[in-house]
N, C-alpha and C positions, 0 to 999 in steps of 0.2 A: 064170178067165181060165187059159193056160197059163204055163208056168214061164219064169221070167227070169233071166238070169245073173247080172243086178244085185240080185235079190231074194233074201233070206236065207232065204225059207220060201215055200211054195204060196201063191197067193192064189187067192182067189175073186171073180168078179164080182157086185156085189150092188145093188140099187135101193133107194133109201129114198125115201119121198113124205112131206112134212112140209108144214106150214102156214107161210108167211113170217114169222109173226109169233113163233114159236118155232125159224127156221133157224138164229139166231144163237148160242142158248143150245144148241142141238144140237150144233152143228159146236164150239162150247166144249168140252163134255163129252167128245166123241169124241176131239177131240184130246188130252184128257189119258190116253186109253185108249193112245196110240201104236200103236195096230193096222188103221187105215185108210188108205189114199190114195185122196184124190179125185180124178177125171178131168174133162177136160172133155167136156160134155154135145156129141152131136154137133148138137144144134140150136142151138147157139151157134158154128158155122162161119163163118155169114153176117154175124155180128155182128163190131162192132169194139169195141175195150176202152170206147169212150165208150158204147156203146150197152147195156151191161151194166146190169141193174138196181140194183146197189150200187157203180156206178161214182164216184158222189158223194163217198159215204163213204170209199172208197179214197183220193179225191183230198184231201178233208178231213185224213185221218189224215197223207198226205204233207205237207201246209200245216203242221199241228201240229209235225209232226216237226222241218223247217224251222225254225218259230220258239224251238224248244226248243234245235236246235244255236246260234241265235243266243243264246239265254239263255245257256247254256252257255260259249260264248265270252266274254260279258260277265262273267259269274262268275270267270271263270279270270283275266281281265285286271283285275278289282279285289280278287283273291284272297279271295273271298266263298268260305266253308267248302260244300262240295258234298256230295250223297249222304248226308246224316247220318241220315235216315229209309231204311230199307231198304224201307218199303209206303207206300202212300196210307192214312191213317187213314179208318175207316169213315165217319166223319160229313163228309169232304172227298171223297168218292166222288161222279162228276158225270157227265154225259153229254160225248159228244163236242163236239156243238155248244157248250154251256156253257163246256168248256175252251176251245176255238178263242174265244167270245168275249172270255173273260179276259186270253187270250193277246195277241189283236189290241189290249185297251185297254193292257196292258202296253208291247208294241212300239211302239204309238204315243206313249206317253210317253216310252221311252226314245229313239225319234226326236226328238222334239221336245228333248228334253235335248242330244243329240248333236249338233243342227243348231245350238243356240245355241253349244254347246261349240265347233264347227267355226269358226263366224263370229269367237268371241272367240280362237279361236287363230290364224285368219288374222291378225287386228289386232296379237296379241301377236308375231307373227312379224316383221311390218310394224315396229313398234317395235323391237324387236332392230335391225334393219337400220339404223332410223334411226339409235341410240344409235351402231351402228358408225359411222356416216358422221360424226356429232359429233366421235366421238373421233379419227376419223383426217382431220380436215378444220378445223382449226382457224382462228379468221379471222386476218388478218394480224396484227392489234395484240395477239394472245396472244403471251406468251412461253412459255417452256417449264416454268418454276416456276407459271406461273397455270394454267394446263393440267393440272398434275401432279394434284390433287385431284381433278378431273373423271375422271380415268383409272378410279380403282376397281380398281386390278389389271390393267387392261387398258393394251397398248403403245398411246401416243398419237400416234406420228411426223406431225406435219402436213405435208399435201399441198400447203400453200401454201409450207412451207418448205424442200420435200424437193430442189430442185433449187438450190442455191450460195445458199440465202437470197434470193430473188429474188421473195419473196412482198409484198415492201414495195412492189414497183414496179408492184406490178397492183391498188392503190386506185383505186376509182372502178369499175372494170370490172364486167359483169355474169358470173353465175356459173351453173352447172348442177352439182347434186351429186346423187349415187344410188347405188346398187350395182349391179353385172353379174355374170353367171357368169365364173369365171376361165378357162374355155374360150372363151369369145367374146371375150375380152379383145384379142387381135390382130385379130380381124376388125374389132372396135369402133373402135379406132385407125386403122384405114386409112378406114374411113366418115368419121371424124369430120375427116380431114385431107382426103377429098375433098370431104366438101360444105362445108368450110372455104375451098376453094379453094386447096389448098397450103400449110395453114399457118397461116391469121389466126385460128384459134382454139387455146388452150394447154390442152392436156389432161395431167392427172397422176395417176396411181394409189397407192393404197396400198401400201407393199412388205410387208403382211404378209396374204394372203388369209384369210379365216376361214371355216370351217364354219356354215352358217346353217340354219335350218330352212325349209322351204316344204313347200304343197300341189302334187304333181304327180298328175296324174291322181286325183284324189281320196285320196290317200295322202300322208302327211307323209315328206317325204325329206330326207337331208341333201346341201346343195349347196354347193361352195365359190363363195365370191363376193368381189370386190373391191371397195373403194371407190374412186370417182373424182370429180374436179371438173372441169370445162371450161370455161375463163375465155375471154371473147369481146365485143365491141363491137357493138352495133348492134342494133336490133329484129328486123331481116329475118336476121340472122344466129341470133339467138336461137330465132327460130320455126322456121328449119331443122333446128338441133340438137334442139330440142325433138322435132319431129316424127320425126327419126332415133332419139331415144332411146325415142319409143312404139313405132315400128316393131320395135327391137331386143329388146322386152320390158325394158327397163331400169326399175328402181324407182327415180324419183325422190324427194327428199325436203328439205323445205324447211330452209335453212341461215340462223340468225339475222342481224342486221344490226349486231348489238353482242356483245361478251363478255359483257355481263350478261343479255341474251336467250338468249346460248346456255348459259351456265349455269342458266337458269330451265328451260328448256325439256329440259335434261338429267337435271333434279330431277324434272319432270314426267313424264318417260318411266320414270326411275327407280320412282316412285310407282305408276304405270300395270302395271307389269311386277309391283311386288308385290302389287297388288291382282287382277292376272290369276290368280297362283298362288293366292289365297285362294280366288276365286271356283272354279278347277279343283277345289280340294280338297272344296270344298262340291257342286259338282257330281257329282264321284265318289262323295260320300255317298250323292247323292239316287239316282244308277244301284245302289247296293248296297243302299238301302231297296226300290227296286223289284223287284230278284231275290230278294233274300234269303229270303223264305218259301218260293217255288218250288224254288230252289237246295238246300233241303233235302232235297227228295225228289225230284229231277230225275231221276235215275236212275230211281226208282219209276215215274214217269210215264211216261219214254221206252218202260219195256218194256211198261205197259199200252198205250201208242198203238200200238208195233210188233205187240202180240198183236191189237189190234183190225183192224189195218189185214192182218195174216194170215187171219183169221176171214171179214173181208168180200172178200178177194181168194179165199178158196175159195167162197164162196157165189156169186161170180160165175161159178163153174164149173157151176152147178145149172142145170138145165133149167127155166126160168120160164114155158114157154109151154103149160103143160099145163092152167093155169086161173088165174083172177086171185088166188087165196089160198094156191095150194100152188105148191111146187116138188119136183123131182124131183132127188136125189141120186146120182151113179152112183160 
């Protein structure tokens, strides 16, 4: 062929005819010489990328690389040691199909552990919110001295006693308690006022919003939330306020009917939170066990798959229409 400005040396056009069975090994050996540039055959101009003979192998390599990126991210998150082995041991070398099947099984197991963990995390976040409500919405009969051992280092200002000690006047009325985003606080106050027809319900917020975790679009985010209590009378008013809370995305939580029940519930929540932390440690340990063997040689496996993808992409440039078992490389 003619000289090109971007080539450092003069090039010659050649054609190589080979059997399909040895095409992979031939391209592999030629690549080691770094002396040949393969070009797309004219017979492939009417073929799409999916009509090339080795398009399935290229897609398989792309899928394996996606799985390897996933395992690298999991390994880094769990601080598993990476790339200890610089090459794949001879006894562990396999085919792309076998590698992909192994990775599919590993990914399936990781997804199962992750799904269980996400469900437990959601429950964990809800129990944190419930505890936050309990510590900021003491019962009317609770005194500051009785609530102090429940706080466990958190502020426990009572919502019921936050406005001039009027909590004692509210005995016997019904209540709804929960948490709401701090940014929605003003709008929620106005809606409660309208639903209660001008103030036939009493809404009180905690004076110390707290950053709490929640799932937002599949990701864990910190959101500033405020605890609240609504006092009202009558079943009809209760139904209206419950519907309002549901429409505003409010998380409602049960408040015990006595101080003893409140103490028991708080202790139960604390036990559940401790159990969740222990289970999370076990789940992380299981994830580390799944990816540990692969993580040691992850870099070498990635390099091997990238090499296979490059070889099959090059083979897709060949003219495969000359025979059932023959290809021509240009």
